Legacy VTK file of the C-alpha trace (Angstrom):
# vtk DataFile Version 3.0
C-alpha trace
ASCII
DATASET POLYDATA
POINTS 357 float
97.934 75.249 109.304
95.124 73.408 111.059
92.382 75.309 112.834
92.353 75.192 116.573
91.239 71.860 117.780
87.771 71.535 119.410
89.462 70.556 122.719
90.909 73.940 122.851
87.559 75.772 122.495
84.430 76.213 124.659
81.403 74.221 123.692
79.554 75.916 120.960
82.570 77.385 119.147
84.056 75.984 116.109
87.132 76.940 113.941
87.826 77.025 110.247
89.972 78.720 107.594
88.310 80.977 105.067
90.145 82.424 102.109
89.345 86.083 101.340
90.003 88.419 98.357
92.770 90.312 100.096
94.914 87.073 99.896
94.654 86.004 103.449
93.550 82.527 104.623
91.780 83.707 107.846
91.567 81.617 110.775
88.092 82.277 112.149
86.198 81.199 115.229
82.484 80.909 114.909
79.428 80.355 117.161
75.674 80.369 116.437
73.508 79.853 113.428
74.760 81.406 110.158
71.195 82.394 109.271
71.045 84.714 112.273
72.309 88.353 112.288
76.041 88.552 112.426
78.447 90.058 114.940
82.000 90.565 113.926
84.390 90.663 116.821
87.966 92.099 116.264
90.756 91.373 118.783
93.650 93.679 119.914
97.312 93.217 120.883
98.673 90.766 122.042
95.478 88.799 121.545
93.805 86.428 119.163
90.286 85.432 118.056
90.467 83.209 121.089
90.308 86.207 123.374
86.547 86.321 122.552
85.869 82.782 123.679
84.050 83.709 126.890
81.521 85.901 125.239
80.839 84.094 121.948
78.542 81.300 123.294
76.347 83.721 125.227
76.098 85.985 122.144
75.195 83.005 120.063
72.573 81.914 122.457
71.024 85.359 122.315
70.392 84.934 118.616
73.544 86.049 116.824
76.001 84.398 114.390
79.316 85.394 116.075
82.473 85.695 113.989
85.960 86.294 115.348
89.004 86.130 113.199
92.756 86.150 113.761
93.577 89.387 112.129
96.375 90.147 109.712
99.607 89.295 111.483
98.109 87.059 114.114
97.563 83.484 115.010
96.640 80.867 112.410
95.732 83.357 109.692
98.259 83.069 106.874
98.949 84.865 103.605
100.466 88.002 105.224
103.984 89.188 104.767
105.705 90.654 107.814
108.015 92.808 105.625
105.181 94.298 103.670
104.588 97.148 106.252
101.946 98.873 103.952
99.688 95.972 103.960
98.942 96.472 107.821
97.401 99.997 107.022
94.044 100.564 108.780
92.087 100.674 105.638
93.637 97.459 104.499
92.517 95.714 107.832
89.058 97.122 107.073
89.292 95.443 103.586
90.206 92.085 105.414
87.077 92.427 107.442
84.962 93.123 104.376
86.665 90.260 102.564
85.770 87.851 105.449
82.178 88.990 105.310
81.995 88.774 101.534
83.378 85.175 101.662
80.749 84.210 104.175
78.019 85.786 102.036
77.140 88.396 104.766
76.280 91.768 103.226
75.809 93.534 106.572
76.525 92.663 110.180
74.344 93.583 113.132
77.339 95.188 114.612
81.113 95.300 114.645
82.787 95.088 117.941
86.492 95.917 118.500
88.723 95.629 121.560
92.060 97.369 121.978
93.669 97.952 118.647
90.727 96.021 117.049
88.583 99.008 118.223
90.554 101.144 115.750
89.840 98.842 112.903
86.168 98.552 113.957
85.922 102.345 114.136
87.442 102.759 110.726
85.128 100.179 109.332
82.022 101.890 110.652
83.315 105.269 109.454
84.049 104.365 106.014
81.320 101.636 105.250
78.366 102.268 107.503
76.254 100.382 105.142
78.156 97.169 106.085
78.804 98.088 109.653
75.549 99.822 110.862
76.410 99.529 114.657
79.673 99.817 116.481
80.900 98.772 120.027
84.276 100.015 120.900
86.040 98.322 123.851
89.036 99.656 125.873
90.403 102.118 123.302
88.513 105.202 122.481
88.322 106.191 118.856
89.021 109.949 118.577
88.239 110.316 114.863
90.325 110.763 111.668
93.718 112.580 111.979
93.699 116.180 110.928
97.129 116.488 109.482
98.054 119.116 112.068
101.428 118.820 113.686
101.583 116.578 116.715
103.640 117.925 119.624
106.855 115.971 120.013
106.878 114.841 123.630
109.622 112.100 123.210
112.656 114.296 124.130
110.812 115.668 127.086
110.037 112.082 128.372
113.715 111.124 127.911
114.798 114.247 129.830
112.683 113.646 132.917
114.443 112.958 136.240
113.369 109.359 135.714
113.912 109.135 131.867
110.976 107.521 130.062
109.789 106.418 126.661
106.343 105.756 125.103
105.469 102.146 124.577
104.118 102.574 121.143
107.408 103.879 119.912
109.341 101.114 121.708
106.854 98.689 119.941
107.925 100.250 116.671
111.606 99.416 117.205
113.384 96.296 115.672
114.322 94.862 119.080
110.788 94.755 120.578
109.711 91.507 119.148
112.999 89.737 120.229
112.759 91.207 123.675
109.405 89.916 124.406
109.520 86.530 122.667
112.929 85.857 124.037
112.121 87.241 127.600
114.622 86.014 130.273
111.713 84.716 132.345
110.320 82.641 129.365
107.444 83.680 126.965
104.697 82.112 129.118
105.731 83.930 132.307
106.186 87.230 130.212
102.700 86.878 128.815
101.300 86.172 132.365
102.880 89.198 133.671
101.802 91.346 130.921
98.149 90.330 131.089
98.305 90.646 135.003
99.783 94.123 134.932
97.032 95.528 132.702
94.221 93.797 134.572
92.058 94.704 137.531
94.265 92.248 139.680
97.079 94.746 139.652
96.336 97.235 142.594
98.072 99.967 140.702
95.451 100.178 138.150
93.383 103.099 139.410
93.143 105.291 136.359
92.176 108.976 136.004
92.168 111.465 133.173
95.322 113.132 132.213
95.381 116.902 131.557
97.220 116.876 128.275
100.108 115.632 126.076
102.992 116.704 128.354
105.851 114.551 129.652
104.917 115.234 133.252
101.411 114.094 132.626
102.168 111.034 130.537
104.711 109.892 133.081
101.843 109.311 135.508
100.889 106.357 133.330
102.043 102.852 134.444
105.239 101.512 132.941
103.476 99.248 130.515
102.521 102.525 128.688
105.144 104.910 129.521
108.353 102.805 130.155
111.570 103.385 131.871
113.870 104.637 128.973
116.492 101.833 129.306
114.218 98.944 129.938
112.258 96.699 127.548
108.658 95.500 128.075
109.734 92.146 129.506
111.477 94.055 132.450
108.621 96.477 132.797
105.716 94.123 133.806
104.939 92.655 137.047
104.385 88.906 137.676
101.339 88.018 139.814
101.651 86.056 142.974
98.793 83.829 141.903
97.134 82.468 138.766
93.762 84.401 138.254
90.442 82.494 137.585
89.918 84.597 134.541
93.096 83.288 132.782
94.136 79.824 133.987
97.394 78.391 132.766
95.695 76.089 130.281
94.161 79.057 128.526
97.312 81.219 128.644
99.119 78.210 127.042
97.032 78.759 123.941
98.465 82.418 123.636
101.916 81.150 124.381
101.949 78.514 121.823
100.593 80.706 119.096
103.045 83.554 119.709
105.885 81.235 120.197
105.209 80.011 116.682
104.504 83.263 114.873
106.286 85.784 117.055
104.762 89.159 117.800
106.027 91.121 114.805
102.798 90.921 112.925
100.896 92.659 115.570
103.853 95.123 116.151
103.563 96.197 112.594
100.266 97.788 113.498
102.148 100.058 115.918
104.958 100.801 113.319
102.191 102.041 110.947
100.842 104.366 113.677
104.280 105.888 114.376
105.799 105.990 110.874
105.222 109.348 109.267
103.310 109.128 106.067
101.195 105.917 106.409
98.377 107.838 108.113
98.193 110.454 105.319
95.436 108.565 103.497
93.326 108.727 106.655
93.456 112.444 106.645
90.993 112.680 103.736
88.327 111.660 106.330
89.258 114.606 108.783
86.080 115.998 110.274
83.856 113.133 109.086
81.990 111.609 111.934
80.959 107.977 112.619
77.165 108.235 112.038
75.985 104.830 113.222
74.945 104.015 116.880
78.086 103.642 118.932
78.937 102.634 122.454
82.040 102.252 124.565
82.588 99.372 127.028
85.723 99.163 129.188
87.123 98.025 132.523
86.858 100.636 135.191
90.419 99.697 136.226
91.774 100.170 132.606
94.326 102.866 132.155
93.722 102.368 128.260
90.752 104.637 128.612
92.996 107.594 129.489
96.339 106.711 127.867
95.641 109.224 125.045
94.708 112.456 126.782
91.538 113.886 125.281
90.421 110.829 123.249
87.553 109.831 125.418
85.954 113.274 125.222
86.767 113.519 121.588
84.858 110.235 120.934
81.951 111.285 122.950
81.572 114.872 121.593
83.081 114.939 118.150
84.016 111.625 116.554
80.555 109.982 117.005
77.309 111.539 115.774
75.088 108.895 117.575
77.036 108.077 120.670
75.057 105.848 123.150
77.234 106.159 126.277
80.241 104.777 128.196
79.848 101.649 130.176
82.684 101.168 132.713
82.735 97.696 134.211
83.934 97.389 137.882
86.405 94.449 138.395
87.883 94.609 134.999
91.097 96.154 133.636
92.180 96.121 129.983
91.050 92.446 129.192
87.432 93.368 129.947
85.744 90.648 127.846
87.982 88.060 129.561
87.889 89.412 133.026
84.085 90.132 133.187
82.443 88.296 130.309
78.959 88.033 131.628
78.774 91.883 132.307
80.193 92.528 128.870
77.598 90.344 127.222
74.881 92.051 129.098
76.225 95.436 128.009
76.449 94.428 124.314
73.002 92.869 124.291
71.487 96.041 125.862
73.234 98.114 123.221
72.166 95.789 120.413
68.599 95.814 121.691
68.196 99.573 121.591
LINES 1 358
357 0 1 2 3 4 5 6 7 8 9 10 11 12 13 14 15 16 17 18 19 20 21 22 23 24 25 26 27 28 29 30 31 32 33 34 35 36 37 38 39 40 41 42 43 44 45 46 47 48 49 50 51 52 53 54 55 56 57 58 59 60 61 62 63 64 65 66 67 68 69 70 71 72 73 74 75 76 77 78 79 80 81 82 83 84 85 86 87 88 89 90 91 92 93 94 95 96 97 98 99 100 101 102 103 104 105 106 107 108 109 110 111 112 113 114 115 116 117 118 119 120 121 122 123 124 125 126 127 128 129 130 131 132 133 134 135 136 137 138 139 140 141 142 143 144 145 146 147 148 149 150 151 152 153 154 155 156 157 158 159 160 161 162 163 164 165 166 167 168 169 170 171 172 173 174 175 176 177 178 179 180 181 182 183 184 185 186 187 188 189 190 191 192 193 194 195 196 197 198 199 200 201 202 203 204 205 206 207 208 209 210 211 212 213 214 215 216 217 218 219 220 221 222 223 224 225 226 227 228 229 230 231 232 233 234 235 236 237 238 239 240 241 242 243 244 245 246 247 248 249 250 251 252 253 254 255 256 257 258 259 260 261 262 263 264 265 266 267 268 269 270 271 272 273 274 275 276 277 278 279 280 281 282 283 284 285 286 287 288 289 290 291 292 293 294 295 296 297 298 299 300 301 302 303 304 305 306 307 308 309 310 311 312 313 314 315 316 317 318 319 320 321 322 323 324 325 326 327 328 329 330 331 332 333 334 335 336 337 338 339 340 341 342 343 344 345 346 347 348 349 350 351 352 353 354 355 356
């Protein structure tokens, strides 16, 4: 597998493969001088290292060596087995991050930055190895702390029993048909991804989020259909196609995502959801129950991002319990869930302000 060609990347970003001790051959985008303090950027779903392309050159210009890998299950990183579900555990994803830094000869980063599901990996990295990850920026997905092992209310039957029957997207993503539904979307993969990215962006007028009062079916049903779906529809039928191509994601850039996911499928990324929803796989994380993230932490998200509130109570838990040195929430107007792509200049400014404190 060749790295992404230079023509596909903004000036100042290069791509290479790096073998690491967890068995992966990681596809990595880099910008800046390797002698400078390092920033590790971890993407979410359905994204790639490529999703950081708009912020990497500016962070490098500010004096950082910026590293963004295709994580396990994604893009041009190889060496993972889609059928080995246990290898997608959070602590193993942290091992992947540590393996990449070790291969690069970096004993400690200036900060780890995680977006969407990458925020979970970044949060666990900072919680279990603050010596390697001494500063943390979470983006778009609050980190509420380690699971306690207490029973979680079963709201799925109540969702299905609503007058408009519903289901939760994470449990849908954990089903065998989810990958085929999206990769084989009737409108085509490119059009599906266009609709998916649009529906979760600030461009969709329905994205005017607010806090939910709790984990009840009636409250969860207030979320858009890309989070709490109609029971009998897949994701390909649940997202809305835009009436224009936005400036923040032109077709040539969307084509990179389309080509990569057409080649690999989405199952690698969907395995992260299967781990979250499969009983037993989170039990090893319960040994950290009550332990706080002690390193300086900030949260950056789009003001029009429902992801901030999709897990009721998680934003407050992050601010008041999960993080001992929480430096604040930065909500960026004009951005939805893809904040570093929709408003990259403002994200860079927020990160540099945090890093400079």
